[in-house]
C-alpha positions as CSV (number, residue, x, y, z in Angstrom):
1,X,17.7,-1.0,-46.8
2,X,15.1,-3.6,-47.4
3,X,17.7,-6.4,-47.3
4,X,19.2,-5.1,-44.0
5,X,15.7,-5.0,-42.5
6,X,14.9,-8.6,-43.7
7,X,18.2,-9.8,-42.1
8,X,17.4,-8.0,-38.9
9,X,13.9,-9.6,-38.7
10,X,15.3,-13.0,-39.5
11,X,17.9,-12.9,-36.7
12,X,15.2,-11.7,-34.3
13,X,12.5,-14.2,-35.1
14,X,14.6,-17.3,-35.6
15,X,15.3,-17.3,-31.9
16,X,11.6,-17.2,-30.9
17,X,9.1,-20.0,-30.3
18,X,7.5,-18.7,-33.4
19,X,4.4,-20.9,-33.3
20,X,3.3,-19.8,-29.8
21,X,4.3,-16.2,-30.5
22,X,1.9,-16.1,-33.4
23,X,-0.8,-18.2,-31.7
24,X,-1.1,-15.9,-28.7
25,X,-0.8,-12.8,-30.7
26,X,-3.8,-13.8,-32.9
27,X,-5.8,-15.3,-30.0
28,X,-5.7,-12.1,-28.0
29,X,-5.9,-9.8,-31.0
30,X,-3.0,-7.7,-29.8
31,X,-2.6,-4.2,-31.2
32,X,-0.1,-3.4,-33.9
33,X,2.0,-1.4,-31.5
34,X,2.5,-4.4,-29.2
35,X,5.4,-6.9,-29.5
36,X,4.7,-10.1,-27.6
37,X,7.6,-12.5,-27.9
38,X,7.7,-16.0,-26.6
39,X,11.1,-17.7,-26.5
40,X,11.9,-21.5,-26.3
41,X,11.4,-23.2,-22.9
42,X,8.4,-21.1,-22.0
43,X,5.1,-22.3,-20.4
44,X,2.1,-20.1,-21.1
45,X,-1.2,-20.9,-19.5
46,X,-4.0,-18.2,-19.7
47,X,-7.4,-19.1,-18.5
48,X,-10.3,-18.5,-20.9
49,X,-12.0,-16.3,-18.2
50,X,-8.9,-14.2,-17.5
51,X,-8.2,-10.7,-18.8
52,X,-4.9,-10.6,-20.7
53,X,-4.1,-7.0,-21.8
54,X,-0.9,-5.6,-23.3
55,X,-1.4,-2.0,-24.2
56,X,1.8,-1.1,-26.0
57,X,5.5,-1.9,-26.2
58,X,7.3,-5.2,-25.8
59,X,6.4,-8.1,-23.5
60,X,8.8,-11.0,-23.7
61,X,8.9,-14.4,-21.9
62,X,12.2,-16.2,-21.3
63,X,14.3,-13.7,-23.1
64,X,18.1,-13.9,-22.9
65,X,20.5,-11.1,-22.3
66,X,22.9,-12.6,-24.8
67,X,22.0,-14.2,-28.1
68,X,24.7,-16.9,-27.6
69,X,23.6,-17.9,-24.1
70,X,21.8,-21.3,-24.0
71,X,18.5,-21.4,-22.2
72,X,19.0,-23.6,-19.2
73,X,15.8,-22.5,-17.4
74,X,12.1,-22.5,-18.0
75,X,9.9,-19.3,-17.7
76,X,6.3,-19.6,-16.8
77,X,3.4,-17.2,-17.4
78,X,0.2,-18.5,-15.7
79,X,-2.9,-16.4,-15.4
80,X,-5.8,-18.0,-13.6
81,X,-9.6,-17.8,-13.8
82,X,-11.0,-14.2,-13.5
83,X,-7.5,-12.8,-13.0
84,X,-6.4,-9.5,-14.6
85,X,-3.0,-9.1,-16.3
86,X,-2.3,-5.6,-17.6
87,X,1.0,-4.6,-19.2
88,X,1.2,-0.9,-20.1
89,X,4.7,-0.9,-21.7
90,X,8.0,-2.7,-22.1
91,X,8.5,-5.6,-19.6
92,X,10.8,-8.6,-19.9
93,X,10.9,-12.0,-18.2
94,X,14.4,-13.1,-18.6
95,X,15.6,-16.7,-18.5
96,X,13.8,-18.7,-15.8
97,X,11.7,-15.7,-14.5
98,X,8.0,-16.6,-13.9
99,X,4.7,-14.9,-13.1
100,X,1.5,-16.4,-11.6
101,X,-1.7,-14.4,-11.2
102,X,-4.3,-16.2,-9.0
103,X,-8.1,-16.3,-9.5
104,X,-9.6,-12.8,-9.1
105,X,-6.1,-11.2,-8.6
106,X,-4.8,-8.2,-10.5
107,X,-1.3,-7.6,-11.8
108,X,-0.3,-4.2,-13.4
109,X,3.1,-3.8,-15.1
110,X,3.6,-0.2,-16.0
111,X,6.5,-1.0,-18.3
112,X,9.2,1.6,-19.2
113,X,11.6,-1.3,-19.7
114,X,11.2,-3.0,-16.4
115,X,12.2,-6.6,-16.0
116,X,12.4,-9.7,-13.8
117,X,15.8,-11.3,-14.1
118,X,16.8,-15.0,-14.0
119,X,14.9,-17.3,-11.7
120,X,12.8,-14.5,-10.1
121,X,9.2,-15.3,-9.3
122,X,6.2,-13.0,-8.9
123,X,3.1,-14.6,-7.4
124,X,0.1,-12.3,-7.3
125,X,-2.9,-13.4,-5.1
126,X,-4.4,-10.0,-4.5
127,X,-2.9,-6.9,-6.2
128,X,0.7,-6.2,-7.4
129,X,1.9,-3.2,-9.3
130,X,5.4,-2.7,-10.7
131,X,6.3,0.8,-12.0
132,X,8.4,2.0,-14.9
133,X,12.1,1.3,-15.3
134,X,12.4,-1.2,-12.4
135,X,15.4,-3.5,-12.3
136,X,14.5,-6.7,-10.4
137,X,17.6,-9.0,-10.1
138,X,18.1,-12.7,-10.0
139,X,16.3,-15.1,-7.6
140,X,13.9,-12.4,-6.2
141,X,10.6,-13.5,-4.7
142,X,7.6,-11.2,-4.8
143,X,4.4,-12.5,-3.2
144,X,1.5,-10.6,-1.8
145,X,0.0,-13.5,0.3
146,X,1.0,-15.8,3.2
147,X,-1.2,-18.5,1.5
148,X,-2.2,-19.6,5.0
149,X,-4.6,-18.2,7.6
150,X,-2.9,-17.2,10.9
151,X,-5.1,-17.1,14.1
152,X,-8.2,-17.3,11.9
153,X,-7.6,-13.8,10.4
154,X,-8.3,-14.6,6.8
155,X,-8.7,-11.0,5.8
156,X,-5.0,-10.4,6.7
157,X,-3.7,-13.3,4.6
158,X,-3.1,-11.1,1.5
159,X,-2.3,-7.4,1.0
160,X,-1.2,-5.4,-2.1
161,X,2.4,-4.8,-3.1
162,X,3.3,-1.6,-4.9
163,X,6.7,-1.1,-6.4
164,X,7.0,2.4,-7.8
165,X,9.1,3.8,-10.7
166,X,12.9,3.3,-11.0
167,X,13.4,0.8,-8.2
168,X,16.4,-1.5,-8.1
169,X,15.9,-4.8,-6.3
170,X,19.1,-6.7,-5.7
171,X,19.7,-10.5,-5.9
172,X,18.0,-13.0,-3.5
173,X,15.5,-10.4,-2.2
174,X,12.1,-11.4,-0.7
175,X,9.3,-8.8,-0.9
176,X,6.3,-9.7,1.3
177,X,2.7,-8.6,1.3
178,X,1.4,-5.2,2.1
179,X,4.5,-3.1,1.3
180,X,5.1,-0.1,-0.9
181,X,8.6,0.5,-2.3
182,X,9.0,4.2,-3.0
183,X,10.3,5.7,-6.2
184,X,14.1,5.5,-6.8
185,X,14.7,3.1,-3.9
186,X,17.4,0.4,-3.8
187,X,16.7,-2.9,-2.0
188,X,20.1,-4.5,-1.2
189,X,20.9,-8.1,-2.0
190,X,19.4,-10.7,0.3
191,X,17.0,-8.3,2.0
192,X,13.6,-9.3,3.3
193,X,11.1,-6.5,2.8
194,X,8.3,-6.5,5.4
195,X,7.6,-2.8,5.7
196,X,7.3,0.2,3.4
197,X,10.5,1.5,1.8
198,X,10.9,5.3,1.5
199,X,11.6,6.8,-1.9
200,X,15.3,7.4,-2.7
201,X,16.6,5.2,0.1
202,X,18.7,2.1,0.4
203,X,17.4,-0.8,2.6
204,X,19.3,-3.9,3.6
205,X,18.9,-6.9,6.0
206,X,16.3,-9.1,7.4
207,X,14.0,-7.4,8.1
208,X,15.0,-4.7,5.7
209,X,16.1,-1.4,7.3
210,X,17.1,2.0,5.9
211,X,20.8,2.6,5.8
212,X,21.0,5.6,3.4
213,X,18.5,8.3,2.2
214,X,18.4,10.9,-0.6
215,X,20.2,8.6,-3.0
216,X,20.1,8.4,-6.8
217,X,21.1,5.5,-9.0
218,X,21.4,4.7,-12.7
């Protein structure tokens, strides 16, 4: 039993960027019930004045679906001055997925084994929340700001994004500022989400429109 556990831990930790995994765990005094794993080809930059909180579960950066797959991409986790990063449960950044939290912005990840898949990016300039058990596919862009002022209306430049529990976001989707995606919804591949998505619906297209309602998925 002891030997099998040692072998299991060896195979897990030999794949990690062990130095940075230990360094950040100690630096932020993460609780014993938290597993913060940093894999090779990861860039981690957390400002000294940022809040970096992982409450429980596993948070991984540049994880691979398959142990034998070579890491061709770089994942980034950048949390800027006075930003708040709060992870409440299991959340994975798979190969090449990246998160940026801008100064004074707040990102909340509710966990429940949610993930960003390969080459997806989440840029938080105001407020973004991702619910439990959300599957966010490859090459997805989530951004809550235009980053430019239109017609002098600076107050409209950014607006929160809320993705509720058990949402499936297909490949090559763009999710723009000020939208809420309801629980159990599916966003079809290539969609551009500019308005709220009802719960238990499927949306597709640019701009995304509802094509089915009262659906379930697993």
